N, C-alpha and C positions, 0 to 999 in steps of 0.2 A: 504494499499499499504506500503510495507517494506521501511524503511529508510536506508540511507547509513550506512555501517559498516566501522568503522575505525580500523586500525591495528597499534599497537605500540610495538616496541622492548623494552624489559625491562620496560614495562608499569606498572604503579602503580595499586595495587589491594588490597583488604582486604582478609585475610585468609578465612573468612566466605563466601565471594562471590565465591572464587575458590572452596571451599568445596561444595557449593550448585550447581555449574556448574558440578563438578565431579559426584555428586549424580544424577543430571538430565541426564548427558551424558552417564554415565557408569552404572546407575541403582543400585548403592550400597548405604548403609546408610551413613549419614553424619559422617565424621571422626574426625572433629575438628583438622586437621593437621596444624602444624605451617609452612605453605607453604613458607612464605617470608624468614624465617630463613634458611630453607632447601635449597631454590633456591639460596640465596646469598652465601651459603657455597659450593654448588656443581655444579652450572650451569654457562655456558658461558652466557646464557640469556634465554629469554622466549618472546613469542609474545602473547599479549592480543588483542582480538577482542571485540569491543564495539558497541552496537547499542543503541542510546539514553541514553548513560551513563551507560548501563547495560553490565556486562561481559557476552558475548555470545559465546566466543571461547577462547581457550588457547592451547599452546604447549610449552613444556620445551625442551631446548637445552643444554644437558650436553656435557662435553668435556674432553679430556685427558690432557689438558694444552698445547697441541701441535697442531697437524694437523688433529685430528679426532674429529668430532662433532657427537653426538648421539641424535636422536629425541625420545622423550618420552611423552606419554599421550596426544596425539592430541585429543581434545574434543571440541564438538560444541553442544550448547543448541539444544534440540530436535526441538524447533519451528523455528530454523534458518537453519536446514539441507536442502540440495539440492539447496542451494543458492551460493555455491562456497566458503563458509567461510573456511572449512577445507583445501581445496587446497591453498587458499590465506595465511593461517596460515603457511603452510609448505613452500610455495615459499618464504615468508618473512623470515622465519627461515633460509632457505638455503642462501638467500642473505646476511643475517647478519653473518652467519658462514663463508661465503666466505670473507666478509669484515674483519673478524678477522683472516684472513689468514689460515683458515682450508682448507685442501685439500680433505677431505673425509667427507661425510655426510651419516651416517648410520641410518637405522631404521629396527626394527623387527616388524612383524605384523602377525596377525592371517590370515588364508587363505581367509576368507570372505572380508578382507580389501585389497586384491591384486589389484582389479580394481581401488580403490581409490589411493593407493600409486604409482602403476606402470603406470596407464593410466592418471588419473587426475593430479597427481603431477609430473610425468615424471621421477621417480626413476627407476633405472635399477635393474633387478633381479640378485642376486648373491647367491652363496652357503654360508651357515652359519651353525654354530653349536650351540647347546643349551643344557644345563644341568640343570634340575630342582633341586634346593637345598632344 
C-alpha cells in the first residue's frame, strides 16, 4: 500500500537525488548537474515531493523577477505515476507563485502532455512561439 506523499516548497535535496529522479523520469543518463547552485541562482522556487524520505517528484519554477513564473522539468518517479503526484506538484507551484505575487504562470509542453497540463492541472491553452537554438 502506498504511503502518503508530502510536498515542500523550496525543499531540501541532494544534487545526486535530483539527478537520479531526472534519469528515472526522463530516461536519460545521470548528468551530475549542480542543481542546488543552479536553482538558487535562477529560480523563484521549486517543489519537492517525498515518499518515505525519498525524492519522488520535482518541479522548478523560474521567474522574470516580476509577475511571470515559468514551470520547468515537472518529473515524477515512474513507480509513483498515476497517483496524482505530478498535478499536486504543479498546483503547489502555482500556489507559491501566486503567493510571490506573480500574475502569470507559463508552461510549455509536448503534445502528449496536453491532457496532463490542461485537464489534470487546469492550465488554459494559449498560443506561443518557439525557436530552437
